[in-house]
N, C-alpha and C positions, 0 to 999 in steps of 0.2 A: 431494521428500523421500520416502523409502520409506514404504510403507503402514503399516508397523509402528511408525513413529516416533511417540512421544507428542507431544502438542501443548501449547504454552503461548503465550498471547497477552499482549502488554504494550502499554499505552497510557500515554503521558506527557502530562499536562495541567497547565494553570495552575489551581491550587487556591486561588483568591483569597479565598473566604470563610474559609479556615482559616489563612491565613498572617498572622502577627503578628510585630512586631519582638521579638526575643528579649532578655530581660534578661540582664545579665552572669551567666555561670555556668549559665544555663538550658540544660537538655539537651532535644534534640528527642525527641518521643514515639517509642516503638518502632513497628515495622510493625503495621498493623491487618489482621486476617484475617477473611474470611467464607467459610464452606464452604456450598455451595449443594446440600444434600441428596445429595451424592455424584454429582451430574450431571457428565458429561464435557463440558467447555466447548469451544466452537469459535470463537466470534467475540466481539469487544468493540466497542462503539460509544458514542461520547460525543455527547450533544446539547449543543452549545456555548451554546445559548440558556438552557437550564435548569440545566446542569451535571449532569444525570442521566445515568446509565450504563445501557446495555442490554447484556445478555449472551445470546448465542445458544448453546444447548447441545443435546446429543442429547435429543430428545423434549420440550424445555421452553425457555421464554424467561424471563429475569429482568429486572426493572426495579429499579435501585438508586438511592438518593439520593446527593448529593455526598459524604456521609460513609459510604457503603457500607451503608446500612440498606435492607433489602428492602422495597420499596413495593408491588410486585405481581409476579405470575408467571402463566404460562399454558402449558398443554400443547400440544404440536405433534405428538405421537406417543406410543406406536407406533401404526401403522396396518396394516390388512390390505393387503398389497401384494406385487408381484413386479416386478422390473425388466423381465421379458419381456412384461408385460401393460400395456395402455393403460387409463387411468382413464376412468370410474369402474370399480372392481374388483368384478366379479361372481364369487363363488367357484365358481359352476357353470360359467362359461366359462373362468375362470382357476384351474384346479385346483391349480397350484403356488403360489398365493398363500398367504402366511403372515404372522403378526404380525411387523412389520418396524420397526426403529428408524429415526427420522427425524433425520438429521444436518443441522445448520444449515449451509447453504452460502453464503447471502447475508444480510446484515443491514445495511440502508441506511435513511436518512431520506428520506422524500418531502418535499422542501423546495425552495422558491424562494429564491434567494440573498438574504441579508440579511433574510429573513422567518422567522417561526417555522415549524417543520416541521409538516406536516399529519398524517403517519402514519408507522408503522414498517413497512418492507418486509421480509418474511420469506420466504425460499425454502429448501426442504429437499430431501433426496434422494428421498423417497417420492413416489409418484404422478407419476413422470417429471419431478420437479423443478419442480412448479408453485409459484406464489407466492401470498401473501395479504398484506393490509394489517391491521395491528393498531393499537389505540389507544395513544398515547404516555402516557396517564394510567393506563391499566389494560391491560397486555399480554394479559390473558385475553380481552379484548373484540376479536372479529374484525370489522373494518369492511368488508372485501371478501374474498370467495373465490369460486371457481368450482366448482360441483358436477359439471359436465360439460365439462371442458376440451377444447379442440381442439388439434391437434398443434402449432399455432403458439404455444401458450401454455406449452409445455415449455421451462423456462428453465434450471434448474441441472442439473448432472451427477447422474445417478441412482446414482452410485457414490461412497461416502464417500472413496475414495482419489483421486478425480479432481478437479482444481482448478476453481473457479469464482470469477470476480471481476466486479465491476460498479461503475458510477458513474452518478449521476443528474445530468442537465444540463437546462437550460431553453432552449428555442428558440421565439421568437415567442409567448411566453406558454404554451407547451405543455411539460410535463415529460416527458422521455424517459429511459429507462434503457438504457445500453449494457452488454452482458454478454459476457464471454469465458469459455468453458468448454471443457474437454478432451473428448477422444473417449472414449466408453464403448462396449464391445462388445455390451452387452445393451440391449434396448429399441428404440425407433423409430430408424431410420437417417435421416440427412439433417438433423440439427439442426446448423446452421452453427456454427463455432467462435466467431464474433463476430456479434452481432445487435443491432439497435436495437428498442426496445419502448416503446409508449405506456403510461403509467401510469394513464390514464383513457380510457374510450371517448370517441370524438369523433362528434358527430352526423352529419357527412357521410361517415363511414366505418362499415362494418359490423363492423370488427375489435374484439374485446373488450379489456379491460385486460390488460396483459402480453403481448399478441400482437405478433409481428413482421410480421404481414400488412401488405402495402403499404408496408413500411419496409425499410431497408437491412440487408443481411447479407453476410458474407464468403463468396462462393461458392467451393467447394473441389471439385476433381475426385475426390480420394480422401481420405475422412475418416480412415481408419486410417493412411495415409501421412503426413498432416499432423496428428500428434497433439500439438497445442500444450499445453504445461504453463504455465498462466497464473500470474503472480506478483502483478501489480499493475495496476490501472486507475485513471487519474486524468485530470482536466481541467485545462487551463492555457490562458489567453487564450480563443481560440475553437476550440481543438482538444481532442480526446480521445486519450489515449495508452494503449497496452497494453504491458506488459513480460512476455515469455514466452520459453520455450526450446522448441526442436523440432529435428528432424533437418534438416540442410541438404541438401535433396533436389537442389537445382541444382548444388551443388559436390561436396565429398568425402564427403557423407553422414554427416558428423560432427555431433554435437549442438552447437548454438550458442544464444546468447541474442540476442533481437531486441527492438527497440522499434518498434511500429507507430503510425501517426498517421492521423487522419482529421478532417475538419471536423465540428464538433459539430452543425452544421445540414445535413449531407449525408445526405438520406434514401435515397440510392442507393449509397453507398460508392464513388462515382467518385473520391474524393480519397484512397483508401486507399494508403498507402506504408509500407514498413518498411525498417529498416537493422539489420544485425547489430552487436553490441557485442563488442569485443575487450578483454580484461582480462588483460594480461600473458601469460605462457606457460602455457596450459592451463586457466585459470580460465574455464570455459565455461557453467556452469549457474547461472542466477539463482536465488537462494533468498529474497531479500527486497529491497524497494526503497522509497525514499521521495523525494518531491519536496520540496525545501526551498530555503533561500537560503544561499549562501556568498559572502561579500564583496558582498552586496547584489545578487547575480545568481541567478536561478532555476537550481537545480542538481539533477541526479538522482544520488542515492547508491544504488549497487547492490551488495548482498552476493552474491558469486559463489563457486561451489564448483568444484573440479576433479572432472570426471566419471571414473567407472570405465571405462577403455577407451572403446569406442564405444557407451556406454549412457547412459540418462538418470539413472543412479544416482549421487548425489554421494559423494565421499570426505570424509574429515574435514579435508582441506586447503581453506582458503577464503581469500578476499581481499575487500577493499573497493575498488571502483573508482568514480570520480567523473566525471560528464559534465555539462558546462555545457549547459543547454537551448538556448542560442543556437547552439552547435556542433552539437547534435543536429538542430535544425531546419534548419541549413545543409546537413547531410548528406542529410536527407530531401528538401529542396527540390532539391538537386543531382541526386538520382536521378530525381525527377519531370521536371526540365528535360531531362535526357538522353533519357528515355523518350518525352517529348512531341515533341522537336525533332531528336534525333540518332539515332533508332532504338536508343537505349540505349548508344551507343558513344562513346568519347572521341576526341580528335584523332588518336590512333594506331590507330584502328579496333578498339580492344579493348572488349569488352562490359563495361560498368560498371553497367548497370541492365537489368532484364529483367522479364517477366511471370511471376509465381509462382502456385502453387496449381492448376496444370494446367487453366487456363481458356482459352477460345478468344479470346485478345486478343494483340496484338503491339505492341511499341514502334514509334512512327511518326516521321515527319519533318514535323511540323506547323510553321506559322510560328513564328518565334522569340519572339513576344510571346504565345504561346498560354497559358503558365502565368500570366502577368499578367492576361490576359483571363478565364481560367477557373481561378482559384486553388483552387477546390474541384472541378475537373473538370467533365465533361459527358458526354453520350451519345457524343460523337465522340472522347473522350480515352481512352487505354489505362489499364487497371487490372485487377487489383491489381499495383502496382509494387513491386519489391524492389531494393535496392541490392546490388551485388556487392562493394562496398568497405565494410569494417567501420569503425565509429567506434572509434578506439583510445584506450586509457587505460592508464597505468602504475598498478599497484595502490598505493593510499595506504598500505596495509600488508597483510601476509598473517597468517594466524591459524590455529591449531589449538586446539580442535576446530571443528567446523562452525559458522559464523555463520548463524543462522536468522532474525534480526530486526535491524533497523537504524532509528535515528532520529537527528535532529540537533538541536542548540540553538546559540545564539550568546551568548557571554558575553565582555565586555571586548573586543569586536570580533573574537573568535576563534571558529572553528567547533569545536564539541564533538560527538563522535560517541558515542552510546550503543548498545551492541551486546548482543544476547542470543545465547547459543550453545545447542547441542543438549543440553548437560548442565545447563541451567537456571541458568547464571551470567550475571549482568548486568555488563557492563564499561563503564567510563566513560573516554573518551579525553580526555587533557589538552587537546589542540588537534589539529587535523587533522594526520595523518601522524606523530604521536609514538606511543610505545608505549602500550598500554592497561593499566589496572590494575583489579583485581577490586574492584567496588563492593559487591556484595551477592550472596551465594549463597543462592538461594531454596529450590529443591528440585532433585533430579536429573531434571528434566524439561525438554524442549526449548522454547525460545522460538519462537513462530510469527509474531507480528506485533506491531508497535507504531508509534505516531506521536506526534509532539510538536505541541502546539498553539501555544504562545507561548514566548518566550525566558526570561522570569522564571518558571521552573517550580519551584514549591515541593515538589510531591509527584509520585510516580510510582505509577500503578496497574498492577499486574501480574496477569494471569490465568493461573494454573497449570491443569493439566488438571482439577482438581476444586476449585480455590480461588481467590478473588480477594484480592489483597494490595495494601495501600497503604503505601508507604514513602517516605522522604525521598531526593531526589536528592543533596542536599548532606549530608555527614557531617563538619561542621566542628567539632562539639563535642568531638571526640577530641583536638584540638590544644590544648596547654596553654601554648605559647609561640610567638613569631613564627617561630623557626627551623623548628620542626616543621610549622607551617602552610604556610610557603612551600616547604619542601623536599618536601612531599607533592605539589606541582605540581597542585593541584586548582583549576580556574578558578572553581568555585562558592564558594571560601573566600578570605577576606582577613583581615588582622590590623589591629585598631585600636590603634596604638601608644600613644595617650594613655590609653585605658581599660585597655589590657593584656588584651584579650580577642579571640576570633575573631569574625568577622562573616561570615554566610552570604549567599548571593545574595538570598533573600527579604528579608533585612534591608535590603539595598541598594535593593531595589525600593520599599521603603516609607520609607526614610530621607529626611530633609529635604535631604540632600546626594547625590542620585542620580548626579550627574556624576562623583563620585569613583570609582564602580565601573565606569564606562564609558569614561572618557577614556584613550586610549593614553598611554604614558609621555611621548612627545615633545610631547603637547598639555597635559599636566597643569600647572595653575597653581602658583605658588610656595606652599610650605607655609604661609607666614604668612597666606595668604588664607583658610585653612580652620581651623575649630575643631578638627576631627578629621583625622588623617592615616590613611588606609586603605591598607595595602599588600596587594597580591594578586599571585599568580603571573603573572597576565595582564600586569602591568606590565613583566615581563622577557622576554616572548615575542617572537619574530621570526617572522612568518608567511612561508611559503615557497611557497604555492600561488596 
């Protein structure tokens, strides 16, 4: 996204404490707003254990209750800084240092899976992108910071316009953070685009917290040549994935989108492999991505933009492409296998896999069982591996203006796509691949990010540039009869013919007859078996994906 583009973040969550069955004729409450002292907001994070919401902004952090009441806040800037100087900043040595805003670049939970999180991880642009830990109960309380950081502790990009993504994983009882960051022209050179970092010091190692010392990193021959623009980082099974776009240095030097993968427990990045994504004709720049389930299979949904000529600048033309993780893993595995055992070539001696990032390694001809024996690589296996063959997908639909956020939900067995665009409009897709309808226009500000927690989502939380908003996903109360309800084709809404009123998805989640809202039409029991008959648009859909 261009530097001047305004940001808006959106997070869709299950708001279980607030969802109650609606009485007939009861209207849903209007959107709730909270303005946070005029701060420019950057990131939104939900603690699923407590329901609390954390907002990272320029120079400040906010901690909100489930009903968006301000619980605590803490300053992160501005600070005396210059991207050309190394911290700690001494104005006598760094004469160009000036009071500088601290843009939030990473906001993550330090947590072990299925346990309550330990702290809030916060990384900003100042002081070469160093990180700190804050209390989840009071974000003004700093639990850990370094006053004299070493160069291996520089984490986030020191430029607000350059992307940074991260994900926390646990390996053998140790919490690790994997970070992807773009290239910045100022400051220390040699910060790898992808690094693995410990979140706590380990007794047998001298490396401090947030350092990538003695851990894996993506070695790159030319940092400016491989200027990756990161969009998403996520973990699935025992792997970590990154979604990013960059120039195809090996091929026609056009910008393309890639997905890379490595074993979560690979401290040397021997397992690193990437594959380009193809999305129709010319949709080449990833803008947003989310991992979710479609037809009970893990699926990657990627919002793509058409680039302006041979530049990383997106146009207003965008598309949604969908990739099954099973097919993605198959493509990544195939590239590894060819590079391990066939010198990267197929049966016709055409190069299908190669070594990327200008490093001194080559595809080899190892024994055929090498990948089975070393699924996460080893000292003797080639890396980093790239596939020359793109994983292709036909756009689910195309869209104007630019899509900047995407998330999904499942209702009545159908996949629903929620989209945010650069004009601040939220769109709700009936089912996958049908046309979208405008659900709610918030403000003329671009959506930046959002994610869905669970399928029965009563409310949506949106973060505009300066404002947090809570609104209903379903807008069923506007339907006064069965025809208008069904003709609107909204999967969140149904019609109770006995009571003569609409029924929204949260009602179905709490009703004594939940099966009525989830059974496809061919499995529905006879009408006589039920006290109420609930009709929904989902009863008439035919899935095609």
